[in-house]
ROLUMDO-62253 format. One record per residue: residue in three letters; x, y, z of N, C-alpha, C, O in turn. Coordinates in steps of 0.001 Angstrom, whole numbers, plus 500000, padded with zeros to 6 digits. Atoms other than C-alpha are relative to their C-alpha. Layout:
BEGIN
AlaXYZXYZXYZXYZ;...
//
This chain:
BEGIN
Met500811498786500000500000500000500000500845501265500000500355502339499652;Asn499141498823500013502981502322500378500182500548498589500502501723498411;Arg499884499561501391503076502456496574498694500584499473498620501020498324;Arg501300499397500302499448503649496583499307499351498809498623500025498039;His500772500718501008498160500982494236498533499983500443498258499828501633;Pro501409499849499604494337501273494141499255498708500290498054498749500557;Trp500684501271499744493582497558494644500571499295501221501776499338501469;Ile499603500932498950493672495269497678499330498670499696498103498581499655;Phe500546501311500330493266491593496830499593499255501271500062499555502370;Ser500555500730498860491428489152499059501080499321500829500961499240502052;Gly498941500679499281494623487303499954500798500893500925501496500403501813;Ala499260499050499167496068490463501514499190500451501218499696501189502063;Val500880499584498905493127490886503915500101498992501141499737497827500979;Lys499875500878498830493843489444507370498693499878500744498346498796501216;Glu501212499991499172490586490438509054499030501043499483499435502135499083;Val501062499044500309487275492101508237499149500160501247498536499204501723;Arg500780499737498786485615493717511212498589500437499629498393501328498802;Gly501379499703500326481857493813511139499587499235498751500221498252498369;Asn500531500663501190479845492852508076499619501046498962498434501244498696;Pro500308498921500942480154495661505495499307499473498749499660498414498229;Ala500718500375501214477765495500502561500837500342498769501763501148498848;Ala499286499743501246478989495487498955499924501482499641498845502075499624;Gly499935498600500398480129498953497915500182500982501133500493502150500904;Arg499841499111498845480279500357501430501454500445500133502376499704499793;Thr498656499478499771483264502530502286500551499435501303499906499503502350;Val499356500577498820485658500831504685501372500642500198501968501153499249;Asp498648499541499693488873501903506409500964498823499914500633497709500321;Ile498964501025500100492052499950505698501101500334500984501653501434500961;Leu498964499821498986494508499507508565501140499025499724500925497932499200;Asp498884500928500143497982498016508508500038499046501203499179499109502082;Ala499924501013498942499104495165510794500106500594501388499738499959502376;Gly499863499343498710499856497646513544498811500845500388498815501467501450;Gly501204499239499691496440499288513397500020501420499490499107502188499794;Thr499912498644500548497570502447511563499136500119498758499149499249497888;Trp500883499749501147495069503913509105500832500196498735501836500908498752;Ile499278499879501282496201503595505457499166500709498945499640501623498271;Ala500828499463501082493290504406503185498539499653500252498214498882501155;Ser501413500394500010489544504250502613499667499511498601500218499986497608;Gly500337500559501300487954502235499856498665499315499998498005499209501031;Ala501284500674500180484932500401498495500174498497500182501023497884499534;Tyr499914501417499672484397496893499877499182499179498999498052499532498661;Ser500680500875500950483492494096497461500178498550500447501197497938500127;Pro499838501342499430482872490742499207500029498876498970500477497773499282;His500076501046501019482357488830495939501211499968499072501387499008498323;Ser498912499867500967485483489959494085501347499624500605501563499772501808;Gln498628500218499562489113488874494273500666501327500348501551501377501201;Ile499567498657499599489782492627494355499053500422501114497974500957500857;Arg500907499857498866488338492948497838499701501459500322498604501783500777;Val500209498568499747488807496727498175500625500793498856501738500505498415;Arg499471499037500976489226499479495587500097501343500708499114501843501256;Ile499714498814499186490788502576497091499329501253499440499415501553498249;Trp500513498678500340488933505873497095501025501078500340501297501957499523;Ser499147498896499545491387507987499108501074499521500972500868498593501755;Phe498925500227499031494681507941500972500070501139501014501027501226501784;Leu500083498885499049493662511068502944498950499664501055497780499468500726;Gln500898500461498948492121510203506303498843500958500252497767500532500671;Asp501073499038499723490099513393506584499119500261498779498295501175498800;Glu500803499808501210488578513053503086498761499110500066498862497886499975;Ala501255500749499920484920512034503390499577499537498608499688500289497640;Ile500433500552501283483578509780500615498498500203499869497697499486500467;Gly501397499639500172480328511331499520499831500893498788500730500961497950;Pro500289499194501188478740513719497001501099501000499647501443501137498473;Glu498969499005500282481431516417497357501266499336499455501913499868498553;Phe498831500738500468484212513861496893499853499653498521500777499872497737;Phe500184500423501390482725512551493640499915501195499057500403501130497929;Arg500051498811500852481972516025492301501408500510499721501725500860498585;Glu498640499497500188485590517084492864500825499080499112501565499552498249;Arg499238500943500830487057513915491349499560500081498534500391500041497626;Leu500510499888501361484812514221488303500457501293499344500841501300498175;Glu499543498716500552485685517884487844501480499946499647501894500470498614;Gln498572500128500278489388517069488069500250499195498733501060499583497892;Ala499807500854501165489128514284485504499598500719498716500324500684497723;Ile500495499345501206487081516304483042500860501204499636501041501502498456;Ser499142498848500290489328519352483390501279499581499282501845500366498522;Leu498808500493500693492259517217482210499747499805498505500691499738497717;Arg500359500142501418490377516789478908499524501315499395498928501321498319;Lys500541498702500423489617520505478557500372500334498571499514500747497791;Asp499566499649501355491693521019475414499285499157498956498911499655497895;Leu500674500894500939490117518011473736498520500335499893497955500330498799;Leu501427499696499991486584518941474771499685501337499335498630501495498721;Glu500241498669500553486932522557473674500601500178498610500357501194497960;Gly499363499898501304488937521884470524499097499521498876497928499201499091;Lys500751500398501190487844520965467010500391498600499521499931498140498476;Glu499505501313500411489580517585466893498906498946500003498851498096499115;Thr501026501022499868486583515566468038498843500494500848498990501429501635;Thr501155499718499142483113515704469579499701498808500907498613498704501472;Ala500167501164499123483632512444471496501316499710500695502373499737500064;Cys498776500363499287486118511515474193499647499337501332498511499401501802;Arg500167500569498664486599509652477445500134501107501029501071501904500977;Leu499975498999498939485811511808480476500617499463501286501300500191502007;Val499486500619498770486696509366483276500544498619499650499838497793499072;Asn499357501275500313489141506467482967500292499212501284501427498823501559;Ala499976500905498848488399504558486165501145500283500971501341501424501390;Glu498936499883498999491374503903488498501001501093499655501507501771500549;Ser498990499014500399493674506160486482499533501433500195500338502362500127;Asp500531498683499655491389509098487263499511500044501445498769500950501827;Gly500369499998498588490948508164490921498576499614500286498066499877501375;Leu501385500428499819487473506715490408499871498541499547499353498272498463;Pro499987501415500377487827502896490410498634499480499571497613499722500215;Gly501223500635500484485264501020488385499073500898499223497993500454498834;Leu500873499070500723483833504105486637500618500390498657501711500954498598;Ile499641499553501348484091504631482881498933500982499548497740500706499672;Thr500949499002500489482494507751481420500489500545498674501601501066498584;Asp499663499505501332482493508673477727498950500996499536497768500875499857;Arg500929499015500557480969511639475946499907499840498492500921499774497797;Tyr500271500035501435479377511382472508499054501160499676497842501057499860;Gly500826498834500287478171514796471418499318500506501250499981500869502221;Asp500771499476498866475392515851473786499609498924501008498854499195501942;Phe500374501097499113475136512460475500501233499417500692502334499398500142;Val498940500627499204477201510777478213499627498541500228498475498219500518;Val500197501431499768477624507006478539500884499576501168502070499904501210;Cys499268500432498803478656505421481847500003498486500128499052497805499743;Gln499921501393499573479832502008482954500378499990501476501406500542501867;Phe499743500151498567479626501214486678500443498552500208499607497653500302;Leu499445501344500099481927498198486859500441499405501328500910498268501362;Ser499598500499498689482632497839490580498886500249501016497976501046500786;Ala501015499858498957480602497529493763499952501426500535498878501947500836;Gly499964498633499490481761500953494924499377500996499050498611501864499468;Ala500595499101500990480871502728491687498488499811499947497745500782499803;Glu501434500286499995477472501023491751499335500600501237498246501167501141;Phe500572499500498751476876502003495387499775501512499943498778502020500456;Phe500098498533500064477494505693494635499491500489498648499746501630498261;Lys500467499644501339475807505687491234499184501294500005499376502151499141;Gly500839498809499951473257508315492239500800501271500134500557502236499410;Glu499159498823499803475857510780493490500831500300498744501000501458498361;Ile499172499823501199478027510205490409499175500569498857499600501516498194;Val500846499551501109475190510657487923499559501441500207499586502235499266;Asn500433498625499742473911513825489603501132500994499761500912502068499202;Ser498858499110500225477395515352489563500319500110498517500591501203498020;Leu499724499976501440477959514370485933499000500873499261499369501626498359;Ala501035499196500655474666515946484919500284501486500169500150502263499224;Gly499719498592499756475625519228486543501256500492499312501301501629498842;Ile498723499588500596479188519282485192499933500018498481500416500959497851;Thr499964500140501461478564518130481618498844500688499290498953501021498109;Arg501220499455500604475086519580481007499531499132498839498971499640497867;Ala500382500920501071474461516503478871498480499925499866497749500092500842;Arg501433500156500232471054516022477294499483498706500628498324498615501033;Gly500395501273499403471017512465478591501219499223500453502305499363499891;Ile498935500882499517473112509979480554499506498571499861498458498203500393;Tyr500388501372500320473003506376479367500954499033500671502161499271500706;Glu499172500995499317474249503312481260500259498803499109499348498273498473;Arg499605501215500722476184500474479611500772499071500938501874498624500621;Ser499365500889499024477001498380482668499610498557499683498969497878500484;Asp500407501321500469476610495164480689501202499120499690501141498277498795;Thr498781500762500241480132493715480876500129498844500993499477498813502037;Asp499786501170499135481345490439482367500610500380501349500422499664502333;Ser499351499612498751483327492316485022498983500290501101499313500179502282;Arg501047499779498991480042493193486772499704498708500756499473498731501965;Thr500283501290499373479471489492487446501020499686501083500670499159502139;Leu498945500251499025482822489255489241499815500822501264500336500470502322;Glu500281499141498851481614492029491544498676499639500667498254500306501612;Gly501285500394499449478342490210492267498861500913499579497854501025500277;Leu500993499042500479476376492741490208499328499489498733499952498806497922;Glu500738500362501209473697492202487569500318500991498885500545502169499160;Pro499798499057501117474236493681484080498821500955499884497671500578500106;Arg501056498999500163472310496872483452500333500912498832501500501202498568;Ser499819499008501050471797499219480545498690500755499812497606500237500084;Gly501183499175500229469432502028479659500226501433500437501230501743501078;Thr499921498586499621468813505739480131499784500136501498498822499599502046;Ile500157499822498557469339506775483731499722501452500382499365501737501525;Leu500326498593499717468897510554483440499855500743498681500632500534497749;Gly500162499144501171467595513016480880499343499301498827498548498378499004;Glu500643500470501220466630512292477293500487498617499575501620498222499848;Glu499630501254500648466598508937475546500860500335498774500480501195497981;Pro499142499677501133469450508941473020499398499512498685498598498577498688;Pro500463500503501299468753508562469290500598498629499713501523498192500398;Glu499497501337500367469326505181467624501488500048499706502236499167500132;Leu498591499802500304472659506451466301500356501452500272499620502359499882;Ile499514498652499718474615509471467516501135500312499037502059499512498890;Glu498930499618500923476761511301464981501079500787500738500788501760501432;Ile498861499287499421480216512371466139500960500386498889500888499860497779;Asn498972499574500952483096514101464384501369499691500578501587499812501783;Glu498632500274499575486760513114464515500945500293498841500867499656497791;His499008499640501010489574514716462540499354500222498632499891499801497607;Gly500670499673501253487105515928459916499129498894499437498510499077498388;Leu500845501105500433485324512572459589498755499911500876498767500317502038;His501262500164499282481747511783460607499769498510500258499948497681499366;Phe500264501382499630480853508583462465498654499895500710498297500751501519;Leu501233500316499294477539507106463569500314498972501075500971497965500811;Val499657500837498852477719505502467017498729499451500643497791500191500939;Asp501104500658499301475339502984468567500417499790501450501112498824501766;Ile499574500112498607475758503570472296499204498937500753499587498553501857;Arg500809501019499330473051501007473140500609498600499864500663497843500833;Lys499577501376500267474540497895471526501427499902499469501946498797499312;Gly498664500048500568477942498872470150501042499499500974500806499446502181;His498904500462499151481249497537471439500389501074501004500297502269500722;Lys499601499089498920482473499083474700498840500954500282497756500505500656;Thr501135499075499830480384502265474981499459500459498652498651501386498591;Gly500516499667501323479766502415471231501069500203498939500827499955497758;Phe498959499659500966483070503411469619501353499813500670501467499914501891;Tyr498657500197499439486787502757470050500709501348500111501549501702499283;Leu499403498690499777487731506154471433501496499890500278502248500827500013;Asp498587500159499656491072504748472586500904499909498778502125499992498914;Gln499208500104501217492192504382468943500033501309499208500514501323498075;Arg500092498743500740491638508037467977501344500410499395501433500667498194;Glu498701499539500475495315508968467717500635498995499034501410499376498157;Asn499467501018500901496152505672466014499314500021498649499932499682497639;Arg500666499816501286493523506273463338500675501125499214500840501031497998;Leu499293498906500660495290509545462593501340499512499449501763499930498371;Ala498730500553500470498563507618462315499806499169498740500627499238497826;Val500281500802501188497016505202459803499864500878498764500349500526497689;Ala500176499095501147496048508119457573501338500399499404501453500570498190;Gly498688499575500477499706509092457343500763498947499227501788499255498620;Phe499328501091500706500663505696455871499166499457498838499469498386498311;Ser501001500586500892497796505282453417500001500502498572499234499984497761;Arg500085499424501344498516507325450297500199498929498927501204498218498911;Asp499995500932501150497736505229447181500057498529500413500346497670499580;Ala499837501365499502497687502091449358498761499142499775497627499614499857;Glu501033501023499960495671498926448884499980499491501441500960498908501906;Val500045500204498550494487498432452488499078498835500347498003498677499769;Leu500828501043499415493182495416454375499774500344501463500725500412502242;Asn500364499578498644491337496398457570499265498854500680498093498609500392;Cys500563501196499356490727493347459802499370500343501345499860501205502074;Phe500802499681498810488200493321462652499576501462499907499806502251500823;Ser500185498599500389486972496525461054498967500744500818498959501975500814;Tyr501072499401499218483983497153463364499213500973499114498689500552498083;Thr500806499066500790482287500351462051500851500887499086500414501957498662;Gly499222499360501055485134501421459785500870501169500389501258501951499521;Gly499191498858499578487137503884461873501345500082499299501697501123498744;Phe498701500006500667490536502866460529499847500126498489500674500759497832;Ala500207499958501448489127502438457017499800501430499505500417501844498523;Leu500257498631500439487812505983456758501222500884500184501471501783499380;Ala498756499254499818491051507357458194500959499713498856501629500620498364;Ala499116500371501102492965505430455519499559500660498696500389501166497940;Ile500500499375501228490716506709452726500258501499500016500638502079498999;Lys499684498572499893491086510261453999501473500253499742501843501297499205;Gly498569499866500229494836509695453894500426499691498579501609499782498251;Gly499684500205501412494624508816450211500037498554499556500555498274498475;Ala499990501410500382494140505017450173499245499789498690498237500445498428;Ala500669500314501253493217503571446797498715499227500245497710499436499567;Arg501157500822499665490822501075448360500249499332501344501387499025501701;Val499896500695498715490074499490451741499024498838500006497830499017499764;Thr500840501186499819488772495947452206499825499773501493500799499556502213;Asn500317500126498582487040495643455577499461498614500296498524498158499641;Val500436501338499614486651492243457241499450500054501426500141500475502354;Glu500674499914498709484181491955460116498914498922500050498194498721499073;Ser500990501073499877481986489113461424498611500504500370497632499776500209;Ser501289499457499568479205491391462719499315500744498855499836501762498398;Pro500697499272501071476678492388460029499521501373500447499476502311499653;Glu500456498702499502475382495173462264501122501033499954500909502177499552;Ala498862499081500029478840496712462605500353500387498569500631501553498289;Leu499694499703501397479488496416458868498971500953499400499325501836498619;Ala501049499123500533476145498074458094500227501443500436500086502367499635;Ile499701498638499531477022501071460267501261500510499324501343501688498974;Gly498782499596500690480492501109458712499718500501498602500284501508498176;Leu500346499571501352479000501352455244499262501333500022499485502183499160;Arg500670498705499867476716504165456382501004501101500307500885502215499796;Asn498953499017499724479768505937457810500743500376498723501050501546498497;Ala499319499717501272481476505605454435499133500870499111499632501774498441;Glu500913499242500855478404506965452683499892501454500442499923502352499601;Ile500160498611499560478010510060454866501287500798499844501268502028499888;Asn498731499324500264481688510834454263500369499971498518501469500372498137;Asn499780500098501447481339510224450492501241499175499669502029499538498796;Met498842500876500190483899507403450686499600498572499651500446497678499641;Asp500478501362500184481741504390449866500557499320498753500553498092498674;Gln499444500604501208483335503879446431501303499261500281501681498359499533;Lys498727500632499656486584502880448110499878499076501215500883498553501695;Phe500270500727498757484992501029451058499352498666499666498162498625499350;Leu500506501333500315484588497275450471499773499209501287500529499356502247;Cys500354500735498780482965494907453002500021498494499770499529498001498754;Leu500048501453499980483511491230453745499484499571501373500167499757502380;Glu500556500499498745481245489733456414500446498557500185499871497645499591;Asp499438501337499849483271486744457567500958499971501178501274501008501761;Asp499014500187498954485673485335460135501373500425499489501800499981498423;Val498724499458500461489014487154459909501022498890499760501736498921498758;Phe499016501079500157491100483995460406499776499253498688500731498934497978;Met500311500712501234489302482259457541500317500845498777500861500340497795;Val499736499102501123489548485283455250501495500127499741501938500079498593;Leu498556499863500172493262485708455883500605498750499371501480498842498511;Arg499479501241500602493923482058455083499609499904498524500412499487497690;Gly500435500030501392491872482315451902500789500960499135501144500629498004;Met499210499030500755493729485422450795501435499524499818502045499741498771;Arg498648500570500138497050483721451510500027498962498889500938498959498061;Asp500046501049501017496044480760449360499795500573498602500244499998497611;Ala500235499356501297494915483127446599501124500954499620501063501605498577;Asp498835499145500240498231485022446822499616501484499875500178502215499059;Arg500360498571499962496523488361447558501101500784500687501780500263501572;Lys498962499156499408498843491245448433499435501386500303498574501896499585;Phe500459498677499573498326494555450252501195500868500377502256500375500759;Asp498965499045499595500345497694450914499950500271501497500974500524502131;Leu500206499671498581498880498237454385498959499056500575497884498876500005;Ile500947500882499310497222495812456784499848500484501438500827500824502102;Ile500318499578498630495505496743460058499370498827500725498371498273500267;Leu500533501069499152494923494118462764499610500609501342500476500953502147;Asp500496499450498729492743495409465617498971499040500587497777499340500607;Pro500940501022499537491241492263467148499384500350501348499899501211502062;Pro500565499840498654488961492110470192500941499385501030501957498785500677;Lys499172500543498928490387491106473560500050498479499888499021497809499977;Phe499840501443500096491805487601473155500187499347501369499904498160501530;Ala499740500558498669492727487158476847499283500833501054499701501948501367;Ala500737499308498940490186488131479510500559499689501378500175500318502364;Ser499376500368498736492286486474482223501394499483499724501750499212498578;Ala498631500502500168495842485319482839500007498576499464500921498198498732;Lys500064501386500469494776481714482187499829499914498490500181498904497881;Gln500268500025501435493804482647478639501165500514499157501079500515497929;Val498879499417500731497171484178477701500635499026499005500897499427497871;Pro499413500908501001498656481031476074499147499854498744499665499891497628;Arg500887500121501159495620480598473841499968501313499213499991501305497983;Ala499999498700500671495535484324473091501278500193499200501243500725498091;Ser498717499853500682499215484240472161499996499260498671500528499752497676;Arg500092500753501251498518481567469569499130500731498986499432500744497793;Gly500862499229500898495700483681468138500711501199499414500610501460498215;Tyr499260498836500489497869486777467899501065499585498991501263500251497974;Lys498961500431500931500659484824466250499392499596498661499948499904497607;Asp500644500476501220498283483263463731499649501161499073500006501151497895;Ile500428498908500881496804486515462460501181500844499524501169501331498393;Asn498841499219500424500155488320462398500837499251498971501359499858498036;Leu499298500819500981501827485428460555499341500114498636500021500304497627;Leu500731499895501255499118485531457902500138501398499401500284501547498188;Ala499865498628500497499343489329457664501367500226499361501464500855498308;Phe498663499848500579503095489200457075500085499351498619500775499860497737;Lys499966500672501292502521486768454213499210500752498933499436500561497738;Leu500834499254500940499973489117452637500561501372499643500054502025498732;Leu499454498663500256502108492268452720500958500002498813501776499095498657;Lys499047499787501088503906493504449621501352500407500579501401500912501701;Pro498702499471499555507639494242449929499896501509500236499389502242499387;Gly500116498589499641507897497612451671498670500347500629498412501512500928;Gly501311499752499427504396497200453081500057500278501497501089500104502146;Thr500073499579498597503240498338456507498900499241500724497799499057500205;Leu500970500677499132501496496464459316499746500838501236500682501203501948;Phe500440499436498724499528498174462089499383498842500775498349498314500366;Thr500518501134499246498999495481464715499812500366501461500663501024502060;Phe500380499575498658497300495839468095499611498806500871499221497749500375;Ser500577500882498993496452493965471281499385500870501086500041501761501625;Cys500664499275498908493901495297473778499856499114501225499127499458502156;Ser500056500911498856494389492362476158500968500478501077502183500408500897;Gly499150499492498937495678493825479402500894498934500605501947499253501156;His499195501092499432496976490406480483501172499604499102502016498801499499;Val498867500237500900499332490332477483500904501221500061500565502251499478;Pro499136498839499850502242492639478381500669500392498676500769499567497767;Pro499407499532501259503960494744475686501167499155499520501283498896498322;Asp498844500772500447507153492688475668499577498649499435500179498171498473;Leu500496501261500528505219489456475150499354500213498636499571499420497720;Phe500648499724501280503140490997472362501048500219498908500910499700497800;Gln498945499772500989506285492207470592500680498689499619500985498466498447;Lys499375501295500283507828488733470910499116499149499095499609498497498174;Ile500933500764500825504705487125469443500058500472498549500118499662497624;Val499964499442501351504781489467466455501348499710499337501400499424498140;Ala498676500311500538508535488938466020500082498541499547500641498244498491;Asp500013501411500375508046485163465995499172499771498744499514498935497907;Ala500840500126501189505287485556463426500751500440498745500667499789497703;Ala499213499522501147507555487577461129501079498987499627501326498740498447;Leu498947500984500240510322485001461521499437498780499275500023498299498305;Asp500605501175500620508010482108460655499480500294498598499396499398497758;Ala500464499614501339506677484050457667501159500254499044500952500448497846;Gly498833499751500834510225484552456411500123501441499553500669501718498485;Arg499961498589500363509879488331456419500950500771500901500962500577502116;Glu499179499063499242512436490904457482499120501180500387498512501808499521;Ala500937498976499536510546493411459607500633500873501073501467500422501858;Arg499480499041499024511281496503461670498849500795500608497931501218499906;Ile500959499112499341509235498381464251500423501438499728501556501825500011;Ile499677498596500231509078501998463206499272500942500963499583502130501040;Arg500648499175498977506715503208465934499228499106500963498646498097500564;Tyr500833500654498993505115502044469179498739500844500203498804502073500205;Leu501275499318499832501442502909469720499338499587501310499627498523501857;Ser500726500295498766499163503056472759498625500651499927498201501117498870;Gln501331499416499958495774504317473852500073501526499971501084502124500337;Ser500047498543500154494714507905473229500152500713501344499971500113502403;Ser499638499233498807495558510659475702498857500166500985499101500442502160;Asp501122499926499067492039510736477175499778498674500726498823498525501489;His499984501273499269492745507159478381501326499909500747502128499018500467;Pro498692499938499337495625508042480744500256498774500869499336498026501198;Val499590501105499127497547505523482847500679500604501226501743501213501109;Ala499374499511498770498244506452486474501293499229500237501334498013500050;Leu498716500656499777501871505721487342499924498912501059500692497951501013;Val500157501019498951500722503751490403499106498847499554498888497896500305;Phe500939501006500484498367501682488234500383499562498585499679499888497629;Pro499558500421501339500296500089485337498994499119499286499042498998498062;Glu501037500813500637497331497771484734499115500822499058498421500273498202;Gly500789499140500873495695500780483094500518500070498584499822500557497692;His499436500028501355498003500338480097499620498673499361500283497660499582;Tyr500502501241500603496073497775478077500194499957498489500389498879497927;Leu499936499982501464496282498904474430501439500154499532502109501137499846;Lys498632500010500523499548498063472684499929499897498486499151499111497946;Gly499990500058501446500304498699469039501398500175499441502256500805500058;Leu498718499889500681503201498413466613499746500385498547498846499844497905;Ile499963499750501433503774499979463214501257499322499483502365499642499914;Ile498894500827500457505966497545461324500145500121498477499167500007497739;Arg499689499949501430507631497945457926500724498717499617501696498333500268;Val499390501263500427508500494739456071500880500212498773500660501119497970;Gly499103499943501149511285494135453580499431499258498800500065499209497746;
//
C-alpha cells in the first residue's frame, strides 16, 4: 500500500471487522492498526477493496465525487473545447481516481459504465454530479460487461437521466463523421482509445491497397481513405457493425473505396494467403483475446496466427499496424509474438513506431494495469 496501488486483493486481507455491505466505504489499517486508506468493499470479488482515498480526513460522499469528476474532466479541457473531436473519454476509472467508473461523451450524450461495487453504490451521486458538470442532454448506462458478474452485480443498461438517446449518435473526429450505437455497440459504442492511432494510419495510406481486419464500424478504414488510400477491404463478422460502417462511408462520400467482407478474419486471411493476395497496408485490431491470465497462452497463439498471415499478405515495403487490447498480454510478450510471426513468415521486419491508447485514456503511474492497448507499426522488407 505504500506504493498507493488502488487495489487490495482478498489474499492480503487478514481480518474484516463487522459485516460491510457490497460497495460500502471501509477503512484499511495496517498490521499495527495504523490507518492507510479508505475504499469500496466488494465481498464477491478477488479485488476485495478498491481505494477511494489515501487522505484520512477526506469524506467519501457527494462532494468527493463532484471534485474527482471535475478534476478528471478538466484534464480533457483542450480536447473537449477543441475541434479535433466531439467524442472523448471523460473518466478512465482507476487512472482518474474513480475505480470502476468509465464515462464517455458522445456529442450531447454521456455514457457510463459502473463496473465495481463501489461505483454502483454511489451511482446516484456520480450521475447527479455528471449531469451538473457536463450539462448533457442524457446519461446512458452500459454496465453490461462480464466484470460486473465478478463484483456480484447484475448487468444493466438504459437511460438513467435526461433524454433517451437517438438510435445512432453522429460524432466528428479529425474531419470525419461517424455514427455511434451507444446502446449495443462495442464498449460504449466506439473505440475512442484508437483516435490517435487512426490519425497515424492516415499518414501511411497514400495510394495504398488496404486490408482492415476486425473493422467494426470502419474507423481505421475511413482514416485510411482520407489519407489517400486507393481502396480498403474491411473484414468483420458482425453484420450490424458492417452496416454502420457502410453508412459511415456513405456520409463521408467514401463508399466507392469502402469494400465489406462479412466473415471470420482467420478464415479470410487464410483464403487470401492461398489466393496470393497482396496489400500495401494491413491493420489488425482484434477484440480482447485474453480476459484472464489463464487465457494468455491461447491468446498468444491467436495473435501469432493473424500476424503470421498478415506478414505473408504484405507487399515488399508494406506496413502492418497490429494491436492487442488484452491487458493480460504485456507489451514485451506481444512484441515477441509478432517477432516470431515475422520470423516464421520469412519476412524481414522493423518496428518503426510504438502505439498506445489515446491521451484521454491516461495511465496512472501507480496503476500500470491501466496500460492495456499496445500497438506496433511495422515495415517489412
